C-alpha positions as CSV (number, residue, x, y, z in Angstrom):
1,X,60.6,14.5,55.7
2,X,61.4,13.7,52.0
3,X,58.1,11.7,51.7
4,X,56.1,14.6,53.1
5,X,57.7,17.0,50.7
6,X,56.9,14.8,47.8
7,X,53.3,14.4,48.9
8,X,53.0,18.2,49.2
9,X,54.4,18.6,45.7
10,X,51.9,16.1,44.2
11,X,49.0,17.8,46.0
12,X,50.0,21.2,44.6
13,X,50.3,19.8,41.1
14,X,46.8,18.3,41.4
15,X,45.4,21.6,42.6
16,X,47.0,23.4,39.7
17,X,45.6,20.9,37.2
18,X,42.1,21.5,38.6
19,X,42.5,25.3,38.4
20,X,43.7,25.0,34.8
21,X,40.7,22.7,33.9
22,X,38.3,25.2,35.5
23,X,39.9,28.0,33.6
24,X,39.6,26.2,30.3
25,X,35.9,25.3,30.9
26,X,35.2,28.9,31.5
27,X,37.2,30.0,28.5
28,X,35.4,32.9,26.7
29,X,35.6,34.3,23.2
30,X,37.0,37.7,22.7
31,X,33.6,39.2,23.0
32,X,33.1,37.7,26.5
33,X,30.6,34.9,25.5
34,X,31.2,31.3,26.5
35,X,32.7,29.4,23.5
36,X,31.0,26.0,24.0
37,X,27.4,27.2,24.5
38,X,25.1,29.4,22.4
39,X,21.5,30.5,21.8
40,X,18.8,29.0,19.6
41,X,16.1,31.4,18.4
42,X,13.8,32.0,15.5
43,X,10.3,32.7,14.4
44,X,7.4,30.2,14.0
45,X,4.8,30.8,11.3
46,X,1.7,29.2,9.9
47,X,2.7,27.2,6.8
48,X,-0.5,28.1,5.0
49,X,-0.9,31.8,5.9
50,X,2.7,32.8,6.9
51,X,1.3,34.5,10.0
52,X,3.3,34.1,13.3
53,X,2.0,31.5,15.8
54,X,1.9,32.3,19.5
55,X,2.0,29.6,22.2
56,X,4.1,27.0,20.4
57,X,6.1,24.9,22.8
58,X,9.7,24.7,21.8
59,X,11.8,21.9,23.3
60,X,15.6,21.4,22.8
61,X,16.8,17.9,23.7
62,X,19.1,18.0,26.7
63,X,17.7,21.3,27.9
64,X,15.4,21.0,30.9
65,X,12.8,23.7,30.4
66,X,11.0,24.4,27.1
67,X,10.0,27.8,26.1
68,X,6.8,29.2,24.4
69,X,6.7,31.5,21.4
70,X,5.3,35.0,21.9
71,X,2.6,36.8,20.0
72,X,5.1,37.7,17.3
73,X,5.9,34.0,16.9
74,X,9.5,34.4,18.2
75,X,11.3,32.3,20.8
76,X,14.7,32.2,22.4
77,X,16.5,29.4,24.3
78,X,19.8,30.2,26.0
79,X,22.7,28.1,27.3
80,X,22.4,25.5,24.6
81,X,25.6,23.4,24.2
82,X,27.1,23.6,20.7
83,X,26.5,20.0,19.7
84,X,23.8,18.0,18.0
85,X,20.3,18.5,19.4
86,X,16.7,18.0,18.3
87,X,14.3,21.0,18.4
88,X,10.7,20.0,18.7
89,X,7.9,22.5,17.9
90,X,4.4,21.6,19.1
91,X,1.0,23.2,19.6
92,X,-2.5,21.8,19.8
93,X,-4.1,22.0,16.4
94,X,-0.8,21.9,14.4
95,X,1.4,19.0,13.2
96,X,4.4,18.8,15.5
97,X,7.8,18.9,13.7
98,X,11.3,18.1,14.8
99,X,14.4,19.8,13.4
100,X,17.9,18.6,14.1
101,X,20.7,21.1,14.7
102,X,24.5,20.5,14.8
103,X,27.4,22.7,15.9
104,X,27.6,24.0,12.3
105,X,24.3,25.7,12.7
106,X,25.7,28.1,15.3
107,X,27.2,31.3,13.7
108,X,30.2,33.3,14.8
109,X,28.2,34.9,17.6
110,X,27.1,31.5,18.9
111,X,23.5,31.9,17.7
112,X,21.6,29.2,15.8
113,X,18.6,30.7,13.9
114,X,16.0,28.0,13.5
115,X,12.7,29.1,12.0
116,X,9.8,26.7,11.7
117,X,6.6,26.6,9.6
118,X,3.8,24.5,11.2
119,X,0.9,23.0,9.2
120,X,-2.6,23.2,10.6
121,X,-3.5,19.7,11.7
122,X,-6.8,19.4,13.5
123,X,-7.7,15.8,12.6
124,X,-7.5,13.0,15.2
125,X,-7.9,9.3,15.6
126,X,-9.7,8.2,18.8
127,X,-11.4,5.2,20.2
128,X,-11.6,2.6,23.0
129,X,-9.7,-0.7,23.5
130,X,-11.5,-3.5,25.3
131,X,-10.3,-6.9,26.6
132,X,-11.9,-9.9,25.0
133,X,-10.4,-12.1,27.7
134,X,-12.3,-10.2,30.4
135,X,-15.9,-9.7,29.1
136,X,-14.8,-6.8,26.9
137,X,-13.9,-4.6,29.9
138,X,-11.8,-1.5,29.3
139,X,-8.2,-2.4,28.7
140,X,-5.5,0.0,30.1
141,X,-1.8,0.2,29.2
142,X,-2.3,-0.5,25.4
143,X,0.3,1.4,23.3
144,X,-1.5,2.9,20.3
145,X,0.8,4.1,17.6
146,X,0.8,5.5,14.1
147,X,4.6,5.8,14.0
148,X,6.4,9.1,14.2
149,X,3.0,10.9,13.6
150,X,1.8,10.1,17.1
151,X,1.4,7.6,20.0
152,X,-0.8,7.3,23.0
153,X,-1.4,4.8,25.8
154,X,-4.9,3.8,27.0
155,X,-5.9,4.8,30.5
156,X,-8.1,2.9,32.9
157,X,-11.1,3.7,30.7
158,X,-9.5,2.0,27.7
159,X,-9.7,5.2,25.7
160,X,-7.0,6.7,23.5
161,X,-6.6,9.8,21.3
162,X,-3.9,10.7,18.8
163,X,-4.4,14.3,17.8
164,X,-2.9,17.0,15.7
165,X,-2.9,15.0,12.5
166,X,-3.4,15.6,8.8
167,X,-6.2,13.8,7.0
168,X,-4.0,11.1,5.5
169,X,-3.4,7.4,5.2
170,X,-2.0,5.8,8.4
171,X,-1.3,2.3,9.8
172,X,-2.3,2.1,13.5
173,X,-1.0,-0.6,15.8
174,X,-2.3,-1.7,19.2
175,X,0.3,-3.4,21.4
176,X,0.3,-4.8,24.9
177,X,2.3,-7.6,26.5
178,X,0.3,-10.9,26.6
179,X,-1.9,-9.9,23.7
180,X,-1.6,-10.3,20.0
181,X,-0.7,-7.0,18.3
182,X,-3.5,-5.6,16.2
183,X,-2.7,-3.6,13.0
184,X,-5.4,-1.7,11.1
185,X,-5.1,0.5,8.0
186,X,-6.7,4.0,8.1
187,X,-7.3,5.9,4.8
188,X,-8.2,9.5,4.1
189,X,-11.8,8.3,3.4
190,X,-12.2,7.1,7.0
191,X,-12.0,10.6,8.4
192,X,-15.4,12.1,9.0
193,X,-15.3,15.8,9.8
194,X,-11.6,15.3,10.6
195,X,-12.1,12.4,13.0
196,X,-11.6,8.6,12.8
197,X,-13.3,6.6,15.7
198,X,-11.7,3.2,15.8
199,X,-12.6,0.8,18.7
200,X,-10.8,-2.6,18.9
201,X,-11.0,-5.7,21.1
202,X,-7.8,-7.3,22.0
203,X,-7.3,-10.9,23.1
204,X,-10.1,-12.4,20.8
205,X,-9.6,-15.8,19.2
206,X,-7.3,-15.6,16.2
207,X,-8.9,-17.2,13.1
208,X,-5.6,-16.8,11.2
209,X,-2.3,-16.2,12.9
210,X,-2.4,-12.6,14.2
211,X,-5.9,-11.9,12.9
212,X,-9.3,-12.1,14.6
213,X,-12.8,-12.0,13.0
214,X,-12.8,-8.2,13.5
215,X,-9.6,-7.9,11.5
216,X,-10.9,-10.1,8.7
217,X,-14.1,-8.1,8.2
218,X,-12.0,-5.5,6.5
219,X,-10.0,-7.9,4.3
220,X,-9.1,-6.7,0.8
221,X,-11.6,-8.0,-1.7
222,X,-10.3,-10.4,-4.4
223,X,-12.7,-9.1,-7.1
224,X,-11.1,-11.0,-10.0
225,X,-10.3,-14.6,-10.9
226,X,-6.6,-14.2,-11.6
227,X,-3.7,-12.9,-9.6
228,X,-0.2,-13.1,-11.1
229,X,3.2,-13.3,-9.4
230,X,6.7,-13.3,-10.8
231,X,8.4,-11.5,-13.7
232,X,9.6,-14.3,-16.0
233,X,8.1,-13.7,-19.5
234,X,7.6,-17.4,-20.3
235,X,4.4,-16.8,-22.2
236,X,4.6,-13.2,-23.3
237,X,2.6,-11.1,-22.7
238,X,0.5,-13.1,-20.3
239,X,3.4,-13.5,-17.9
240,X,5.4,-10.4,-18.7
241,X,7.6,-8.5,-16.1
242,X,5.0,-5.6,-16.1
243,X,2.0,-7.8,-15.4
244,X,3.0,-8.9,-11.9
245,X,0.4,-7.6,-9.4
246,X,0.1,-10.3,-6.9
247,X,2.4,-8.6,-4.5
248,X,-0.1,-5.7,-4.1
249,X,-2.2,-8.2,-2.1
250,X,-2.0,-8.3,1.7
251,X,0.5,-10.6,3.4
252,X,1.3,-11.7,7.0
253,X,4.7,-13.0,7.9
254,X,7.8,-13.1,5.7
255,X,7.3,-12.6,2.0
256,X,9.3,-11.4,-1.0
257,X,8.7,-10.7,-4.7
258,X,11.0,-12.8,-6.8
259,X,11.2,-13.4,-10.6
260,X,9.9,-16.9,-9.9
261,X,6.8,-15.6,-8.1
262,X,5.5,-13.9,-5.1
263,X,7.2,-15.9,-2.4
264,X,5.9,-17.0,1.0
265,X,8.9,-17.6,3.2
266,X,9.0,-19.3,6.6
267,X,9.9,-16.8,9.3
268,X,13.4,-18.0,10.2
269,X,15.4,-15.4,12.0
270,X,17.0,-16.3,15.3
271,X,13.9,-15.4,17.3
272,X,11.4,-17.1,15.0
273,X,13.5,-20.3,14.8
274,X,12.1,-21.1,18.3
275,X,8.5,-21.1,16.9
276,X,6.9,-24.5,17.3
277,X,6.2,-26.7,14.4
278,X,2.5,-26.4,13.4
279,X,0.8,-27.9,10.4
280,X,-2.5,-26.3,11.2
281,X,-1.6,-22.6,11.6
282,X,0.0,-20.7,8.7
283,X,3.5,-19.3,9.3
284,X,3.3,-16.9,6.3
285,X,0.2,-16.3,4.2
286,X,-1.8,-14.0,1.9
287,X,-5.5,-13.6,2.2
288,X,-8.6,-11.9,0.7
289,X,-12.4,-11.8,0.7
290,X,-14.0,-13.5,-2.4
291,X,-17.5,-14.4,-3.5
292,X,-17.5,-18.1,-4.6
293,X,-20.0,-19.1,-7.3
294,X,-20.4,-22.1,-9.6
295,X,-18.3,-20.3,-12.1
296,X,-15.2,-19.9,-9.9
297,X,-15.4,-22.7,-7.4
298,X,-12.0,-24.3,-8.2
299,X,-8.9,-22.5,-6.9
300,X,-5.8,-23.4,-9.0
301,X,-2.4,-22.6,-7.5
302,X,0.7,-22.7,-9.6
303,X,3.9,-22.8,-7.5
304,X,7.5,-23.9,-7.1
305,X,9.9,-23.9,-4.2
306,X,13.3,-22.7,-3.0
307,X,15.4,-24.4,-0.3
308,X,13.3,-27.5,-0.5
309,X,13.5,-31.0,-2.1
310,X,11.6,-34.2,-2.1
311,X,13.1,-35.4,1.3
312,X,12.5,-32.0,3.0
313,X,9.6,-30.3,1.1
314,X,7.7,-27.1,1.8
315,X,4.2,-27.6,3.4
316,X,1.4,-25.3,2.3
317,X,-2.3,-25.2,1.8
318,X,-5.6,-23.2,1.6
319,X,-7.9,-22.3,4.5
320,X,-11.3,-20.7,4.2
321,X,-13.3,-18.8,6.9
322,X,-17.0,-18.1,6.6
323,X,-17.5,-15.0,8.8
324,X,-21.3,-15.4,8.6
325,X,-21.1,-18.7,10.4
326,X,-22.3,-19.0,14.0
327,X,-18.8,-20.2,15.0
328,X,-16.4,-18.8,12.4
329,X,-13.2,-20.8,12.1
330,X,-10.5,-21.7,9.6
331,X,-11.4,-24.7,7.5
332,X,-8.7,-26.5,5.6
333,X,-9.5,-27.3,2.0
334,X,-8.3,-30.8,1.5
335,X,-5.0,-32.1,3.0
336,X,-1.9,-30.1,3.3
337,X,0.2,-30.0,0.1
338,X,3.9,-30.6,-0.1
339,X,6.3,-29.5,-2.8
340,X,10.1,-29.8,-3.1
341,X,10.8,-29.0,-6.7
342,X,12.1,-26.1,-8.7
343,X,9.7,-27.0,-11.4
344,X,6.3,-25.3,-11.4
345,X,3.4,-27.6,-10.5
346,X,-0.3,-27.0,-10.4
347,X,-2.5,-27.7,-7.3
348,X,-6.3,-27.5,-7.2
349,X,-8.6,-26.8,-4.2
350,X,-12.3,-27.4,-4.4
351,X,-14.4,-24.5,-2.9
352,X,-17.8,-26.0,-3.8
353,X,-18.9,-26.0,-0.2
354,X,-18.9,-22.2,-0.1
355,X,-20.8,-21.5,-3.4
356,X,-23.0,-18.5,-2.9
357,X,-21.0,-17.0,0.0
358,X,-18.3,-14.4,0.2
359,X,-15.6,-15.9,2.4
360,X,-12.0,-15.3,3.5
361,X,-9.5,-17.3,1.5
362,X,-6.0,-17.7,2.9
363,X,-3.1,-19.3,1.1
364,X,0.0,-20.0,3.2
365,X,2.9,-22.1,4.3
366,X,3.4,-24.1,7.5
367,X,6.4,-24.5,9.7
368,X,7.0,-28.3,9.9
369,X,10.1,-28.3,12.1
370,X,11.1,-26.2,15.1
371,X,14.6,-24.7,14.7
372,X,16.5,-23.7,11.6
373,X,13.8,-24.3,9.0
374,X,14.1,-22.2,5.8
375,X,11.5,-22.9,3.1
376,X,10.1,-20.7,0.3
377,X,7.0,-21.2,-1.8
378,X,7.1,-19.1,-5.0
379,X,3.5,-18.6,-6.2
380,X,3.2,-18.0,-9.9
381,X,-0.6,-17.8,-10.1
382,X,-3.7,-17.8,-8.1
383,X,-6.6,-18.6,-10.4
384,X,-10.3,-19.3,-9.9
385,X,-12.5,-21.1,-12.5
386,X,-15.2,-23.7,-12.8
387,X,-12.6,-26.4,-13.6
388,X,-8.9,-26.8,-12.9
389,X,-6.3,-24.7,-14.7
390,X,-2.9,-26.0,-15.5
391,X,0.2,-24.5,-17.2
392,X,0.7,-20.9,-18.3
393,X,0.0,-20.8,-22.0
394,X,-3.8,-20.8,-22.0
395,X,-6.5,-18.4,-20.8
396,X,-9.6,-19.4,-18.9
397,X,-12.0,-22.3,-19.6
398,X,-15.4,-21.2,-20.7
399,X,-17.2,-19.3,-23.4
400,X,-15.7,-15.9,-24.5
401,X,-18.0,-12.9,-23.9
402,X,-16.4,-11.2,-26.9
403,X,-14.5,-13.2,-29.5
404,X,-10.7,-12.9,-29.1
405,X,-10.9,-11.2,-25.7
406,X,-10.0,-14.2,-23.4
407,X,-12.8,-12.9,-21.1
408,X,-15.3,-15.6,-20.6
409,X,-19.0,-15.2,-19.7
410,X,-18.2,-17.2,-16.5
411,X,-15.6,-14.6,-15.5
412,X,-18.1,-11.8,-16.2
413,X,-20.7,-13.5,-13.9
414,X,-18.3,-14.3,-11.1
415,X,-16.3,-11.1,-11.0
416,X,-17.3,-9.2,-7.8
417,X,-18.7,-5.7,-8.1
418,X,-16.2,-3.0,-7.1
419,X,-17.2,-1.0,-4.1
420,X,-14.8,1.8,-4.9
421,X,-15.7,4.6,-7.3
422,X,-12.6,6.7,-7.9
423,X,-9.2,5.4,-9.2
424,X,-5.8,6.9,-10.0
425,X,-3.2,5.9,-12.5
426,X,-0.4,7.8,-10.8
427,X,2.1,5.5,-9.1
428,X,4.0,6.4,-6.0
429,X,7.7,5.8,-6.7
430,X,9.3,4.5,-9.9
431,X,11.1,1.4,-11.2
432,X,13.0,0.4,-14.3
433,X,12.5,-2.7,-16.4
434,X,15.8,-4.3,-15.2
435,X,15.5,-3.4,-11.5
436,X,15.9,-6.0,-8.8
437,X,12.4,-7.4,-8.2
438,X,13.0,-7.2,-4.4
439,X,13.5,-3.5,-4.3
440,X,11.9,-2.1,-7.5
441,X,8.4,-2.9,-8.7
442,X,7.2,-4.4,-5.4
443,X,7.9,-1.1,-3.7
444,X,5.5,0.5,-6.2
445,X,2.9,-2.3,-6.3
446,X,2.5,-2.5,-2.5
447,X,1.3,1.1,-2.4
448,X,-1.4,0.7,-5.0
449,X,-4.2,-0.5,-2.7
450,X,-3.8,2.4,-0.4
451,X,-4.3,4.9,-3.2
452,X,-7.0,3.1,-5.2
453,X,-4.6,2.5,-8.1
454,X,-6.3,1.2,-11.3
455,X,-3.6,-1.6,-11.6
456,X,-4.7,-3.0,-8.2
457,X,-8.4,-2.3,-8.3
458,X,-9.1,-3.2,-11.9
459,X,-8.0,-6.4,-13.7
460,X,-5.5,-6.2,-16.5
461,X,-5.6,-8.4,-19.6
462,X,-2.5,-8.1,-21.8
463,X,-3.8,-9.9,-24.9
464,X,-1.0,-8.8,-27.2
465,X,1.0,-6.0,-25.4
466,X,2.2,-5.3,-21.9
467,X,1.6,-2.0,-20.0
468,X,3.9,0.7,-18.7
469,X,3.9,0.7,-14.9
470,X,5.3,3.9,-13.6
471,X,5.3,6.8,-16.1
472,X,4.8,10.1,-14.4
473,X,1.8,11.0,-16.5
474,X,-0.2,7.9,-15.4
475,X,-0.5,4.2,-15.9
476,X,-0.8,3.4,-19.5
477,X,-1.6,0.5,-22.0
478,X,-0.4,0.6,-25.5
479,X,-0.3,-1.0,-29.0
480,X,2.5,-2.9,-30.8
481,X,4.2,-1.4,-33.8
482,X,2.5,-4.0,-36.1
483,X,0.8,-4.4,-39.4
484,X,-2.1,-6.3,-37.7
485,X,-5.0,-3.9,-37.6
486,X,-8.1,-4.5,-35.4
487,X,-10.8,-2.3,-33.9
488,X,-12.6,-5.3,-32.4
489,X,-9.9,-7.1,-30.4
490,X,-7.8,-4.8,-28.2
491,X,-4.1,-5.0,-27.7
492,X,-4.7,-4.8,-23.9
493,X,-7.5,-3.7,-21.6
494,X,-8.6,-3.1,-18.0
495,X,-11.9,-4.3,-16.7
496,X,-14.0,-4.0,-13.5
497,X,-17.6,-4.7,-12.5
498,X,-19.9,-2.0,-11.1
499,X,-23.4,-1.9,-9.8
500,X,-24.9,0.9,-11.9
501,X,-27.7,3.0,-10.4
502,X,-29.0,6.5,-10.2
503,X,-26.2,8.7,-8.7
504,X,-23.7,6.1,-9.8
505,X,-24.0,6.1,-13.6
506,X,-21.7,8.8,-15.0
507,X,-18.0,7.8,-15.7
508,X,-15.2,10.2,-16.4
509,X,-11.9,9.1,-17.8
510,X,-9.0,11.6,-17.7
511,X,-6.4,10.6,-20.3
512,X,-3.9,11.7,-22.8
513,X,-1.5,10.2,-25.5
514,X,1.9,11.4,-26.6
515,X,1.5,12.4,-30.2
516,X,0.2,15.5,-32.0
517,X,0.2,13.5,-35.3
518,X,-0.8,9.9,-34.5
519,X,-4.2,8.9,-33.1
520,X,-4.8,6.5,-30.2
521,X,-7.8,4.2,-30.8
522,X,-9.7,3.1,-27.7
523,X,-13.2,2.4,-26.5
524,X,-15.3,1.6,-23.4
525,X,-17.3,-1.6,-23.6
526,X,-20.0,-2.7,-21.2
527,X,-20.8,-6.4,-20.6
528,X,-23.9,-7.3,-18.6
529,X,-24.1,-10.5,-16.6
530,X,-26.4,-12.0,-19.2
531,X,-23.7,-11.6,-21.8
532,X,-25.0,-8.6,-23.6
533,X,-22.2,-6.5,-25.0
534,X,-22.5,-2.7,-25.7
535,X,-19.8,-0.3,-26.9
536,X,-20.4,3.1,-25.4
537,X,-19.7,6.4,-27.0
538,X,-18.7,9.3,-24.8
539,X,-21.4,11.9,-24.3
540,X,-18.7,14.7,-24.2
541,X,-14.9,15.1,-24.3
542,X,-12.3,17.9,-24.0
543,X,-9.6,16.3,-26.2
544,X,-7.7,18.4,-28.7
545,X,-8.9,16.1,-31.5
546,X,-11.4,13.3,-31.1
547,X,-14.0,11.5,-33.2
548,X,-15.8,8.3,-33.7
549,X,-14.0,5.5,-35.5
550,X,-14.8,1.9,-36.6
551,X,-16.6,-0.7,-34.5
552,X,-17.4,1.6,-31.7
553,X,-13.9,2.9,-31.2
554,X,-12.9,6.5,-30.7
555,X,-9.7,8.0,-31.9
556,X,-8.1,11.0,-30.3
557,X,-4.9,13.1,-30.0
558,X,-4.2,15.0,-26.8
559,X,-0.5,15.4,-25.7
560,X,-1.1,17.6,-22.6
561,X,-1.4,16.7,-19.0
562,X,0.8,15.5,-16.2
563,X,0.8,14.9,-12.4
564,X,1.5,18.6,-11.9
565,X,-1.1,19.7,-14.4
566,X,-4.2,17.5,-13.9
567,X,-6.4,20.1,-15.5
568,X,-4.6,19.7,-18.8
569,X,-5.7,16.1,-19.4
570,X,-8.5,15.3,-21.8
571,X,-11.8,14.2,-20.1
572,X,-14.1,11.7,-21.7
573,X,-17.5,11.5,-20.0
574,X,-19.8,8.4,-20.4
575,X,-23.5,8.2,-19.6
576,X,-24.2,4.7,-18.2
577,X,-27.8,5.3,-17.2
578,X,-29.0,2.7,-19.7
579,X,-27.6,0.1,-17.3
580,X,-29.3,1.3,-14.2
581,X,-30.2,-1.7,-11.9
582,X,-27.5,-3.9,-13.5
583,X,-24.1,-5.2,-12.5
584,X,-22.0,-4.4,-15.6
585,X,-18.4,-5.2,-16.4
586,X,-16.7,-2.1,-17.9
587,X,-13.6,-2.5,-20.0
588,X,-11.3,0.1,-21.4
589,X,-9.2,-1.2,-24.3
590,X,-6.6,0.2,-26.6
591,X,-6.7,-0.9,-30.3
592,X,-4.3,-0.9,-33.2
593,X,-6.3,1.2,-35.6
594,X,-3.5,2.0,-38.1
595,X,-0.8,-0.4,-39.3
596,X,2.8,0.1,-38.3
597,X,2.0,3.3,-36.4
598,X,4.3,2.6,-33.4
599,X,3.3,2.3,-29.7
600,X,0.1,4.3,-29.4
601,X,-0.7,4.9,-25.8
602,X,-3.8,5.3,-23.7
603,X,-2.9,7.0,-20.4
604,X,-5.0,6.5,-17.2
605,X,-4.7,9.5,-15.1
606,X,-8.0,8.9,-13.3
607,X,-11.3,7.2,-13.5
608,X,-14.3,8.4,-11.5
609,X,-17.8,7.0,-11.4
610,X,-20.5,9.3,-10.0
């Protein structure tokens, strides 16, 4: 009897606990509403016009049924638990947005007011994916993604569409198990009437690790004959911290910018340690498309290593792919090289077999051992000339096109014509002189190609003075504060080659300086492939004060203009029609026209050729 009594008591206590729990879960505030749930509401408007938008689907995470905004743009979702949720707003033709709410967003009446402004976004990326392993049949199940901006999966017809986008720069990836992932860049210029059509073939033979012939067709062009890596100023200003642009190239694998050079590193995390040793296929590499001529047929590579020595060196080399060949494939240039020293050494690769052709050139490192294999090759310089280049103190072999410029006639002839016509000097992001190279300047440099930045698309020659990389007014070159006066040899200059023709022979530079009292001296010089040199005077300008100076220079004062005030810059317009039918190197240089006058600066906000 006593046991039965105890059991009845325990059962009663359990029942009482359950009732208390139910009572607590249904506890209400003084106004009768539930304390742990609330309502989310708001109004949805057009970001451009401010008008309400009807028909927007509003979805709160964890709540089963979405709602739709009414003709007044308003929506209401009830019985939302007072905790962290995401609220997604989406409608065809608008850029979807997601807003996160927390318990603190609910007011004293348990209402969270979440308004949203949607931006009109009618652009789209569409196309078809085919299977190179199966006679280019439509390939289903490919995940096509541009990150948070959108994702789609191909159907049985191989087609995909990512809609409701802004016209912007994107990186699109195509992924499917059993196939090499394909990554392609998309720029604003690729959108035609708001649409990019991009078809890809997956499963084709890789010519370089991860890249097929279709990928390499769009390789960045290596227009020039020098690419610099590393920030050590061991031959100032040729190797100054601000003259390190190699890391704006394209890389595949594991790489890092270091003071010693742009560093190709073996992929060596736990997963990649299982990769097989392979002295024929690059583990990490950089590549570009370059026209080889008799003037630039020797590639000179200056490098050193980390985590390597004479007994366990780093393995590296150069491979070339001629996409115009009947059977394109990677050709090794000479034998693989080895290096196990912290001292810089120079290595030369003969490209004579490709003279007259534009080919893909890849420079990379090889995994020599499976397992824990950690090697780094720090590349100081990639240089092309008609003979080997060694050391860091000299400039190029050959005959100078202009005395004192370190620009040879051979470089003028072998520089590839630019195919881009508009360039900016505004950098995305900022960095200071003493910042860690791994987090500072590379973060700025790597964005330059995607915005047609002058520092990536033109070649910079710091004869006497380095540039300033990230001022908000634009990229700039400048003079020293020196008694040495010259209006024939610049302190520094940018150059690029263009094919001049009707409709492509008017150049506009938007610029400024930073003084109402001191002139900046500069000029635009044209050098034809036959060596003819012409200083070009502007046909018009809008500077506050500008006039012709000695030896073809112009001097000007104009201390207005900024990223937020582009209309305030001075415009200098140049008529290039005298060069119609010619490939011409154009060079903008800054000159020290007055002794001991400080750092006089020439700002590049933009350059446009029309």
